[in-house]
C-alpha positions as CSV (number, residue, x, y, z in Angstrom):
1,X,0.0,0.0,0.0
2,X,1.3,3.5,-0.9
3,X,2.1,5.9,1.9
4,X,0.2,9.1,2.1
5,X,2.3,12.2,1.3
6,X,2.4,14.9,3.9
7,X,1.7,18.4,2.8
8,X,4.8,20.6,2.7
9,X,4.3,24.0,4.3
10,X,6.2,26.8,2.5
11,X,7.7,28.9,5.3
12,X,8.5,31.7,2.9
13,X,4.7,32.4,2.3
14,X,4.2,32.7,6.0
15,X,6.6,35.7,6.2
16,X,5.6,39.3,5.8
17,X,7.4,42.6,5.4
18,X,7.7,45.2,8.2
19,X,8.8,48.8,7.6
20,X,11.5,50.1,9.9
21,X,11.3,53.8,10.9
22,X,14.2,56.0,12.2
23,X,13.7,58.0,15.4
24,X,12.0,61.4,15.3
25,X,15.2,63.4,15.2
26,X,15.8,61.7,11.8
27,X,12.2,62.7,10.8
28,X,10.8,59.2,11.2
29,X,12.2,58.3,7.8
30,X,11.8,54.8,6.6
31,X,15.3,53.2,6.8
32,X,14.5,49.7,5.5
33,X,12.2,46.8,5.5
34,X,12.5,43.5,7.4
35,X,11.1,40.1,6.5
36,X,9.8,38.0,9.4
37,X,7.2,35.4,10.4
38,X,6.3,37.1,13.7
39,X,6.6,40.5,15.3
40,X,8.5,39.0,18.2
41,X,11.4,37.9,16.0
42,X,12.0,41.5,14.8
43,X,12.8,43.0,18.2
44,X,16.5,43.8,18.8
45,X,17.5,43.4,15.2
46,X,20.2,45.9,14.1
47,X,19.8,47.9,10.9
48,X,22.8,49.7,9.2
49,X,22.1,52.7,7.0
50,X,24.4,55.1,5.2
51,X,24.2,58.7,6.6
52,X,23.8,59.9,3.0
53,X,20.6,57.9,2.7
54,X,19.3,59.3,6.0
55,X,19.9,62.9,5.2
56,X,19.4,62.8,1.4
57,X,22.8,64.6,1.0
58,X,25.6,62.5,-0.6
59,X,28.4,65.0,0.3
60,X,31.9,63.7,1.1
61,X,31.2,64.1,4.8
62,X,28.3,61.7,4.7
63,X,29.5,59.2,2.2
64,X,31.8,57.3,4.6
65,X,29.5,57.1,7.6
66,X,27.2,54.2,8.4
67,X,24.6,54.6,11.2
68,X,23.3,51.7,13.3
69,X,19.8,51.4,14.6
70,X,18.2,48.8,16.9
71,X,14.5,47.9,16.4
72,X,12.8,48.5,19.8
73,X,9.1,48.1,19.3
74,X,6.7,46.8,16.6
75,X,3.2,48.1,16.1
76,X,1.3,46.4,13.3
77,X,3.6,46.4,10.2
78,X,5.7,49.3,11.4
79,X,8.9,48.8,13.5
80,X,10.4,51.8,15.4
81,X,14.1,51.9,15.8
82,X,16.5,53.9,18.0
83,X,20.0,55.1,17.3
84,X,22.7,53.0,18.8
85,X,25.8,54.2,17.1
86,X,27.7,55.1,14.0
87,X,31.0,54.1,12.4
88,X,33.3,55.6,9.7
89,X,34.4,53.2,7.0
90,X,37.8,51.7,7.6
91,X,38.9,52.6,4.1
92,X,38.3,56.2,4.8
93,X,40.4,56.1,8.0
94,X,43.2,54.4,6.1
95,X,43.3,57.3,3.6
96,X,43.9,59.8,6.5
97,X,46.8,57.8,8.1
98,X,50.0,58.3,6.2
99,X,53.7,57.9,6.8
100,X,55.5,60.5,9.0
101,X,52.3,61.4,10.8
102,X,51.3,60.6,14.4
103,X,47.9,58.9,15.1
104,X,46.3,59.4,18.5
105,X,43.3,57.1,19.3
106,X,41.1,58.0,22.3
107,X,38.1,56.4,23.8
108,X,35.9,58.5,26.1
109,X,32.5,57.6,27.8
110,X,30.4,60.7,27.6
111,X,27.4,61.1,30.0
112,X,24.5,63.1,28.6
113,X,22.1,65.4,30.4
114,X,19.2,63.0,29.9
115,X,20.8,60.0,31.6
116,X,22.4,58.2,28.6
117,X,26.1,57.3,28.2
118,X,27.7,57.4,24.8
119,X,31.1,55.8,24.1
120,X,33.0,58.1,21.7
121,X,36.1,56.8,19.8
122,X,38.1,59.6,18.3
123,X,41.2,59.6,16.1
124,X,43.5,62.6,15.9
125,X,46.1,62.9,13.1
126,X,49.0,65.3,13.3
127,X,50.7,66.9,10.3
128,X,54.1,65.4,11.2
129,X,55.4,63.0,13.7
130,X,55.3,64.2,17.3
131,X,57.1,63.1,20.5
132,X,55.5,61.0,23.2
133,X,55.2,64.0,25.5
134,X,53.3,65.9,22.9
135,X,51.0,62.9,22.4
136,X,50.3,62.8,26.1
137,X,49.5,66.5,26.1
138,X,47.2,66.1,23.1
139,X,45.4,63.2,24.7
140,X,44.9,65.2,28.0
141,X,43.6,68.2,26.0
142,X,41.3,66.0,24.0
143,X,39.7,64.6,27.1
144,X,39.4,68.0,28.7
145,X,37.7,69.5,25.5
146,X,35.3,66.6,25.3
147,X,34.3,67.0,28.9
148,X,33.9,70.8,28.4
149,X,31.8,70.4,25.2
150,X,29.5,67.7,26.5
151,X,28.7,68.6,30.1
152,X,25.2,70.1,29.4
153,X,24.2,68.3,26.3
154,X,21.4,65.8,25.6
155,X,21.6,62.7,23.5
156,X,19.7,64.1,20.5
157,X,22.0,67.1,20.3
158,X,25.2,65.0,20.8
159,X,24.1,62.7,17.9
160,X,23.7,65.6,15.6
161,X,27.0,67.2,16.7
162,X,28.9,64.0,16.1
163,X,27.3,62.9,12.8
164,X,27.7,66.2,11.1
165,X,31.3,67.0,12.2
166,X,30.6,70.0,14.5
167,X,31.9,68.1,17.5
168,X,35.3,67.4,16.0
169,X,35.7,70.8,14.4
170,X,35.2,72.5,17.7
171,X,37.9,70.4,19.3
172,X,40.5,70.7,16.6
173,X,41.0,74.4,17.1
174,X,42.1,74.0,20.7
175,X,44.5,71.1,19.9
176,X,46.3,73.1,17.2
177,X,47.7,75.3,20.0
178,X,49.6,72.2,21.2
179,X,50.7,70.6,18.0
180,X,49.9,70.8,14.2
181,X,46.8,68.6,14.3
182,X,45.7,68.0,10.8
183,X,42.4,66.2,11.4
184,X,40.1,64.9,14.1
185,X,37.4,62.4,13.3
186,X,34.9,60.7,15.6
187,X,35.4,57.2,14.0
188,X,32.8,55.4,16.1
189,X,30.1,56.0,18.7
190,X,28.2,53.4,20.7
191,X,25.2,54.0,22.9
192,X,25.8,52.1,26.2
193,X,22.6,50.1,26.3
194,X,21.1,48.6,29.4
195,X,19.4,45.3,28.9
196,X,17.1,43.7,31.5
């Protein structure tokens, strides 16, 4: 006697598309779509988007920056995401670093006025090679300037300052008094998230 064939369920047909929206300080712009079988499987997914796509401006300042969002809540077919960080492309950073230049990397945790903490990773590049004493002085001045520029700032303002280069441009003027600093870039930021 022949066996009865079981019906094959196509899991692809069970999935549906969910639109992912950026936070309100990015004008609730749609940053992508996610395919999932259930709303519960979408939560905590990370979406990467180019800064040029977010702003609509594909200038050189936005071309090398990718912004990361985490999906926090899902209502119907719409998923809302929050900013969790950004990163400069490694190829762009390699173009800045050349021979006979000093590179200073600094990592600073910045507390905001509204209770968040942002880990900011900066890179400072000098015009020519500097001594270890000058590096130490630059690093100390960099920390002092970051503390002075972020003591009364909220998360939304800090994100705007960092992504559009205003944060780094304010700091570079002070550091040029110590050594010939050619460029300062915020190469990466991470929102220090708290999970239950």
